[in-house]
VOBAFI-375559 format. One line per 3 residues: their letters; for each residue x, z, y of C-alpha. Coordinates in steps of 0.25 Angstrom, whole numbers, plus 5000, padded with zeros to 4 digits. Example, Ala and Ser with C-alpha at 12.3 -4.5 7.8 and 13.67 -1.06 7.14 Angstrom:
<rs>
as	5049 5031 4982 ~ 5055 5029 4996;
</rs>
This chain:
<rs>
xxx	5041 5421 5257 ~ 5047 5420 5243 ~ 5037 5410 5239;
xxx	5040 5401 5252 ~ 5055 5402 5249 ~ 5053 5398 5235;
xxx	5046 5385 5239 ~ 5057 5380 5249 ~ 5068 5377 5238;
xxx	5058 5369 5230 ~ 5054 5360 5242 ~ 5069 5359 5247;
xxx	5073 5349 5235 ~ 5062 5340 5238 ~ 5066 5339 5253;
xxx	5080 5337 5249 ~ 5076 5326 5239 ~ 5068 5319 5250;
xxx	5080 5320 5259 ~ 5089 5314 5248 ~ 5079 5303 5245;
xxx	5079 5299 5260 ~ 5094 5299 5260 ~ 5094 5290 5248;
xxx	5084 5281 5254 ~ 5092 5280 5267 ~ 5105 5276 5259;
xxx	5097 5265 5252 ~ 5091 5260 5264 ~ 5105 5260 5271;
xxx	5111 5252 5260 ~ 5100 5241 5261 ~ 5105 5239 5276;
xxx	5119 5238 5271 ~ 5118 5228 5260 ~ 5133 5224 5261;
xxx	5139 5238 5262 ~ 5141 5248 5251 ~ 5129 5256 5249;
xxx	5130 5271 5253 ~ 5128 5276 5238 ~ 5137 5288 5238;
xxx	5126 5298 5242 ~ 5116 5292 5231 ~ 5127 5293 5221;
xxx	5130 5307 5224 ~ 5115 5311 5224 ~ 5114 5303 5211;
xxx	5125 5311 5204 ~ 5117 5324 5208 ~ 5105 5318 5200;
xxx	5097 5313 5212 ~ 5088 5303 5206 ~ 5084 5297 5219;
xxx	5098 5294 5223 ~ 5101 5288 5210 ~ 5089 5279 5212;
xxx	5095 5275 5225 ~ 5107 5271 5219 ~ 5099 5262 5209;
xxx	5092 5256 5221 ~ 5105 5254 5228 ~ 5113 5247 5217;
xxx	5102 5241 5207 ~ 5104 5227 5213 ~ 5119 5228 5213;
xxx	5119 5232 5198 ~ 5109 5222 5194 ~ 5116 5210 5201;
xxx	5130 5214 5195 ~ 5123 5214 5181 ~ 5116 5201 5183;
xxx	5128 5193 5186 ~ 5136 5200 5175 ~ 5124 5198 5164;
xxx	5117 5186 5170 ~ 5103 5192 5166 ~ 5093 5199 5175;
xxx	5087 5207 5164 ~ 5101 5212 5159 ~ 5105 5215 5173;
xxx	5093 5224 5174 ~ 5096 5231 5161 ~ 5111 5233 5166;
xxx	5106 5238 5179 ~ 5097 5249 5173 ~ 5108 5252 5163;
xxx	5118 5254 5174 ~ 5110 5263 5182 ~ 5107 5271 5170;
xxx	5122 5273 5168 ~ 5124 5276 5183 ~ 5113 5287 5182;
xxx	5119 5293 5170 ~ 5134 5293 5175 ~ 5133 5294 5190;
xxx	5137 5309 5190 ~ 5150 5304 5184 ~ 5152 5294 5196;
xxx	5164 5300 5203 ~ 5165 5290 5215 ~ 5179 5284 5211;
xxx	5173 5271 5215 ~ 5160 5268 5223 ~ 5147 5269 5216;
xxx	5145 5254 5217 ~ 5158 5251 5210 ~ 5154 5261 5199;
xxx	5141 5255 5197 ~ 5146 5241 5197 ~ 5156 5244 5186;
xxx	5145 5251 5178 ~ 5136 5238 5180 ~ 5148 5229 5176;
xxx	5151 5237 5164 ~ 5137 5238 5159 ~ 5136 5222 5161;
xxx	5148 5220 5153 ~ 5143 5229 5142 ~ 5130 5221 5141;
xxx	5138 5208 5141 ~ 5146 5213 5129 ~ 5134 5216 5121;
xxx	5127 5203 5123 ~ 5128 5190 5132 ~ 5115 5184 5130;
xxx	5116 5178 5144 ~ 5129 5171 5142 ~ 5123 5156 5142;
xxx	5112 5159 5152 ~ 5111 5151 5165 ~ 5108 5160 5176;
xxx	5102 5157 5190 ~ 5103 5166 5202 ~ 5090 5160 5208;
xxx	5082 5171 5202 ~ 5092 5182 5205 ~ 5086 5190 5216;
xxx	5096 5201 5218 ~ 5106 5200 5229 ~ 5119 5198 5222;
xxx	5126 5200 5235 ~ 5126 5214 5232 ~ 5136 5212 5221;
xxx	5144 5200 5226 ~ 5146 5204 5240 ~ 5160 5200 5243;
xxx	5164 5187 5237 ~ 5176 5184 5246 ~ 5186 5196 5245;
xxx	5195 5190 5235 ~ 5203 5177 5236 ~ 5199 5174 5222;
xxx	5184 5173 5226 ~ 5185 5166 5239 ~ 5179 5153 5232;
xxx	5166 5162 5231 ~ 5165 5164 5246 ~ 5163 5150 5248;
xxx	5150 5149 5240 ~ 5137 5157 5241 ~ 5136 5169 5232;
xxx	5124 5163 5225 ~ 5131 5150 5221 ~ 5143 5158 5216;
xxx	5135 5168 5208 ~ 5126 5157 5203 ~ 5139 5151 5196;
xxx	5144 5165 5192 ~ 5132 5170 5185 ~ 5132 5157 5176;
xxx	5147 5159 5172 ~ 5150 5162 5157 ~ 5151 5177 5155;
xxx	5166 5176 5153 ~ 5168 5170 5167 ~ 5156 5177 5174;
xxx	5159 5192 5171 ~ 5174 5192 5174 ~ 5172 5184 5187;
xxx	5161 5193 5192 ~ 5169 5205 5189 ~ 5181 5200 5196;
xxx	5176 5192 5208 ~ 5164 5200 5211 ~ 5166 5214 5205;
xxx	5181 5216 5208 ~ 5185 5219 5194 ~ 5200 5217 5191;
xxx	5204 5207 5181 ~ 5209 5219 5172 ~ 5195 5226 5174;
xxx	5188 5214 5170 ~ 5196 5211 5158 ~ 5194 5226 5153;
xxx	5179 5225 5156 ~ 5176 5212 5149 ~ 5187 5214 5138;
xxx	5195 5201 5141 ~ 5210 5198 5144 ~ 5213 5199 5158;
xxx	5218 5184 5157 ~ 5204 5180 5152 ~ 5197 5187 5163;
xxx	5206 5180 5174 ~ 5204 5166 5167 ~ 5189 5168 5166;
xxx	5188 5172 5181 ~ 5196 5161 5185 ~ 5188 5151 5177;
xxx	5175 5157 5183 ~ 5179 5155 5197 ~ 5183 5141 5194;
xxx	5169 5138 5187 ~ 5162 5144 5200 ~ 5170 5135 5209;
xxx	5168 5123 5201 ~ 5153 5126 5200 ~ 5151 5128 5215;
xxx	5159 5116 5218 ~ 5151 5108 5208 ~ 5138 5113 5215;
xxx	5143 5110 5229 ~ 5146 5095 5225 ~ 5132 5093 5219;
xx	5126 5097 5232 ~ 5134 5086 5240;
</rs>
């Protein structure tokens, strides 16, 4: 009898793990059916904070494209975006126990990604003069730039396709591209951007204004060429 009782606890964790793995799979499957809704990541985060590796892998699968796409448009380089993605998830793995839920996990992850990109841009900017095309960019950038018309400053974007607009943005000079992305697509305040990129707030506002004008003029020029 003692021998039988001794085996039950050893098997129970395996059964519990199977149940948890199934729940994780269901969460991820449910997220794929709701592409334009916030993913149900709270349970995965809670389990990851307890050291559940399967749950953490679930978070990586859920957000890998989101992190990569953010990094790509900041850095304009696929290899560097991959490096940043790996670095970000290492940081998440090491610090997720300290995540207190004061913001959503997605917001926390986004800021971690942006900060990592900014750090990389400070070290080197070898892609500064590089011409970038989105033709080979296979990721669904809608997962990052989902709402382009919730601010009157951005209404001009709503009249164009996302790909046309992003095709111009990705080739802007860094001094224009970074603050524009942070302001118009990531909802950073002018003050937050100024602190992040270490520029006066007046310079930030001027560069964002100029970036928007460049985009408008470029789109207008491309339209006129087609007539």
